[in-house]
N, C-alpha and C positions, 0 to 999 in steps of 0.2 A: 329352313323356312323362317327361323328367328332372325335371319339377316335380310330377308326379302320382304319384310313387313306383312307377311301373310297373304299378299296378293297371289302368289303362286308358291307351292311347295314342291320343288322338283325332287323326284325320287324314282330313279330308274336304274336298272342294271346294264352294265356294258357287256354285250355279247359278241362283239366283233370289232375289227379295226379296218377302216376304209382309208385307201390312199388319198382320196379326194376330201373326205369329211372328217377323218380322224376316228376316235372311238364312237361306235354306234350301238344301239340296242334293238331289241325286238327280234323279229324273224329275219335272220341273215339272208336266207334264200330269197325272201320277198324283197329285201333291200337290194340285193345283188341284181335282181331282175328289173330294178329301176323304179320301184314303188315304195314310198315312205308312208306308212299308215300309223298315225299318232296313237290310236288305241293299243297298238302292239307294245309300246314302251311307256305310255303315259296313262295306263288304265287306272292307276292308283293316285294320280296327281290331281290336286284340287285347286280351283280358282275360287277365291273368297271363301274358302273352307267348305263349299258345298256344290260347286259346279265341276263336273268331270272334264278335265282339260282335253282328254282324248275325244270326247263327244262333240266338242265345238270346233274342232279343227279338221278340215277335210283332207283327203289323201293327196299326196303329191305324186303325180305320175311323171315318168321320165325324169327321175330324180338325179340329174347331173348338176355339177357346180354352175354351169352356164344358165340352166333353166331354173333350178331351185333357188340359187342364191342363199339368202339368209332364212328361207322358209324351213330349212332343216336345222335343228340345233347343232352347234358345233362346239366341241371341246378340244382345245389344243394346249400343249405344254412345250415351251421353248426355253433355251438358256440364253440369257441376255444380261445387259447392264442397266440398272435403274437407280434413281435417287431414292433411297429408303433409309430411315433411321439416321438422318442427318448427313448423308453423303452417298456417292456412287458405290454400288456393290454388285457383285455377281449374284444373280438370282435365277430361280426357275419361275417363269411367268406362265400361270395357268389361266387360260382365257376361255370363258363360256359365253356364247352369244346366240341369241335367237330373235329373229325379226319376222313377224307374221303380219301380213296386210289383210284387208277386208276380203280379198278373193278366197281366202282359206277359212274364214270364220263362218260358222254355221249357226242358224237360228234353231235353238233346241226347245223353244217354248219358255224356258226359264231365262236363258241367255239370248239377248236380242241385239245383234250387231247393227250398227247404223252406218250411214254413208261416211266413209273415211275412218272406219274402225281399224284399230291396229293394236298389236301386242308386242312389246319389246322387253327383253331381259338380257342384261350383261353383267358378268361378274369377272373381276380380275383379282388374282391372288398372287402376291409376290413373296416367294420363299427364299431368303438369303442363304447362300451356300456356307456362310461362316457361322450359322447357328443362331444368329440374332432373331428377335421376334418377327414373324411374317406381317405383311400388310395386305389388307383387302379393301376393295371398293365394289359396291353393288348399286346398280341403277335398274329400275323397272318401271314400266308404265303400261297401263291398259286404258285405251281411249275410245270415245265415241261408241258407247254401248248402253244397253238397258238390261235390267234384271227384274223379272217378274216374281213376286212373292205372293202366293205360296207355290211350291213345286207341284208338278203333276202327281197324282190325278186330282188334287184339290184345286178348286177354282181360284185364280189369282185375285188378290185383294189390293195390291199396290205394285206399280211399276216405277222403278227408280231409273232415271235417265242420267247417265254420267257423261260429263265432258272428258274427265280423266281421273284416274286413280294412279298416283305416282309416289315413288319413294326413292331415297338415296341413303346409303349407310356406308360406313367405313371404319377403319381402325381408330382414326383420330378425330372422329366427329360423331355427334349424336344422330339418331335416325330422324331424317327429314321426311315427313309423311303428310300428304294432302289429298283431300277428296274435293273435286270440283263438280258440283251438281249442275246439270242443265235444267232439270225440273223433275218433278214426280207427280204422278196422278193416281188417284184411288180408282179401283176397278170394281166391277160387279156390285155387290151389296153395299160397298162403301162409296160408290160414285157420287152420292148425294152431298158428300162433304168436300168436294173439289173446290168449293168457294173459298175454303181456307187458304188455298195456295196463293191467293192474292196478297196475303199478309205475311208470307213466309219468305225470307231472304234466301235465295238459292246459293249465295256465296258464303253461307254460314259455316261450312265445313272447310273452306279454304283459309288457312291461317286462323283456325277456330278459336273462340274464347277459352275453351279448355281442351287440353290434350293430356291424357293420362296413360302412362305406360304401366301395364300389369305384368309383373314378372313372377317367375317361380319363387316360392312353392305354390302359388295360386294355381288351381287346376285348369284355368282357362287363360293362359298368358296371351297378351295381345296389346292392341292400342284402342283406346276409347277417345273419340273426338266428337264435339258437339257444341251446342249453344242453347241458351234460353232467351227468349224474346218477350219482353213485357209490352203489353198493349194498353194504351190509355183507357181510363174509365169512360163509360158512356152514360150520360144522364139526360133524360128527356122528361121534364115535368116530375111526376112522382115515381118515374121508372129509373132505376139505377143499376148498371152492370159494371162491376169493378173487380179488381184483383185478377185480371185476365192475363194469362201468359201462354206461350207456346214453346215447347222444348223438343229438340231433336238430337239424337245421339246415334253414332255409328260405331259398331265394334268390329274390328278386323283382327282375326286371330294370328298368332305366330305359328300355330300348328294347324292340323286339319280340322279344327272345330269350325262349325258354320259361322259365317259372318251374319250379323243381325242389325236391324234398324229399330230404334225406339222412338215413337212419336207420342207426345203427351199434350193434351189441352188442359192446362193447369196441373196441379199435383195433389196427392192425397193430403200432404201437410200444408198445402196452400191452395185450397179450392177457389173457384170463382164464386162471387157473391151477387145474387140477383135480388133486388128489393123493389117492392111496389108498396108505397106508403109504409106501414109498419110490418107488413108481411114480406117474407123473403125466403130464399133458399140458396142452394149452391151445389157444387159437385166438381167432378173431374173425370177425365177419360185418358187412359194410357194403353198403348199397344206395343208389344215387343215381338217383332216378326223377323224371321231369318230365312236363310236359304234352305233350311230343313223344315220349315213350317212355323206356325204361331207358337212362340215360346211362352208368352203371358199376355193376358188381357185383364185389366182391372178398371173398375168404374165405381162411382158413388154419386148418389143424388140425395139431397136432403131438403126439407121444407119446414118452415116454422114462422115465428114472429120475433121481432126485436124492437126495442124502444130505448131511447136515450133522452136524458134530461140534464140541462146545464143551467144552474142557478147562479153562476159566477163564482161564489165562494166554494161551491160544491157541485160535483157533477157525477152522474151515475148512468149505468146502462144495464139492461137485462135482455136475455134472449132464451128462447126455447126452440130446439130443433129436433126433428126426428128424420131418420134416413135409412137407406139401404146401401150396403157395400158388397161388391161382388169381385172375386178374383178367380181366374182360371189359368193354371200353368200345366201344360201338357194334358194329362187325363185327370189331374187333381183340381179341386175347386174349394173355395171358401165363400160362404154367403152369411152376411150378418145384418141384423136389424138393430138400430141403436136409437137412444134418446139422450139428448144432451141439454142441460140447463146451466146457464152461466150468468153471473152478475158481478158488477164491480161498483165501488164507490170511492171517490177521491175528494179530499178536502184540501183546498188551497194548493193542490199539486204536491203537498208534502206527505200526506198520509193516504195510502191507497190500500184498500182491502178488496180482494176478489175471491169468488167462490165458484167452483165448477162441479157439477154432478153428472156422471156418465153411467149409462146403463146399456148393456148390449146382450143380445141373444144370438149365438153363432152356431152354425153347423159346417163341418168340413168333411171332405172325403178322407178315407183312412190314411193316405200317405201325405196329406197336406199339412197336418198339424199334430201336436202331441195329443189332442183330444179327437183325432181323426175317427170318423165313423160315428160320432156321438154329438149330442146337442149340449152346449154348455152356456152358462151365463156369467157375465162380468159386471161388477159395479165398483165405482170409485168416487171418492170425494176428495177434492183438492182445495186447500185454503192457502192463499198467498197474502202476506202482509208486507208492505213496503213503507218505510219511514225514512225520508230523505235519501241518503245513499245506502241504507241498509235494507235488505230484503230477506225474507225467509218464507219457506213454503212447507206445508205438511200434506201428505197424501195417504189416504187409507183406501185399500182395495180388497175386494173379496171375489172369489171365483168358485162356482159350483157346477158340477157336472151331473146331468140327468142320468138316471140309472139305465135307461134304454129298455128295450122290449125284453120279455121273458125268453128263456132259451126255447128253441124249437123241440118238437118231439124227437127228432133224430139226434139232437144233441144230448138229450137226457136219458134216452133208452138205447142201450147197446143192442146189436143184432142178436147176441146170445140170450140176453134177458127177454127179448121179445119172443124168441122161439120157445123158451121155457114157459112163458106166460100162455102162449097158444097151446102148448102141450097139456097144460093143466085143464083146459076146457075141451080138448079135442077127443073124439072117440078113437081116433087112430093117431099114431105118432106123426109128427110133422117132419 
């Protein structure tokens, strides 16, 4: 699967040899009777790390070469001559090919084939007889389909409609991987935000602004592709909306981990800013959702006031903000209420002094943080001084954890102690 870009991870055992199709797997008696049933041999194979391949491909009845064609995966090895490692050599050519059209692709609720849907996978491995290094080439493509997130029985929130997901890899070239979106739409409780789609370029994943390979020893090796789109500020009278951005990223695993999509309206470190006169606020929203369910949701909203003054030789600004931050990952969550006050003063653009005070009260579930299951507070003061090209900053922080509730009666009194206590007041032994 690390050669196929994670689109499909083939993993099946060979259980027989067919004169027409070569090595085959699954129930030999079933195959000899003319029926190819994908779940027999692909029950553990995943598409996009979370869709069972056997469940989306229908049975092939009367499975003969003339009828089935490429609908049955074929694995063949022949001895031939090929140009490899700088010249012609005697090699063993191992060829794997599988070509599935729309007629065999099933709608499973999560996987939605569309008109013209197809799946194609081809691998060629050249092994020289003289012991020189082998050469391989892999090409795969899954086209014209949709994926609904979340999986059953949870109600779907997003449907991703793909024109194609394709990859090419080989011995002498890097992995060429591209996702071409047709569109996507929010479903159910998120359908009210479909208006955002008008501002989202659907070709952002095709030759994307960033492509990152994640390699071992990382526990989730794969490919991350995505983009961030800045949206111009909007100003009408005393109303101003600025620092707006939209980000989307798609993770495709090299192994059977679930694929996932991350959508973000602004970011935690770069929230949108909404001001009306001297009052304002901001926030962000991000959702990481995969073929296995919602991985993470985080959001923050804040409100306060800000003012700025420019006298020519000197200028300054001050702001006071309060807000709430929430994060949920799996069954764990973090919720925090915070207060932030900041101010800065600049003289002739040469000397600048800034001060920030931050105070937060946070509660997290037991597995979400080091203080999990308890309430704790944080406070910090940061002072930064800049003179011409020199700058320095000093930060002081403190953190305190609340003691929590007293232990329960069951935690303080052992069963034996309670029995002895009852015996002391009972007329008859307990």
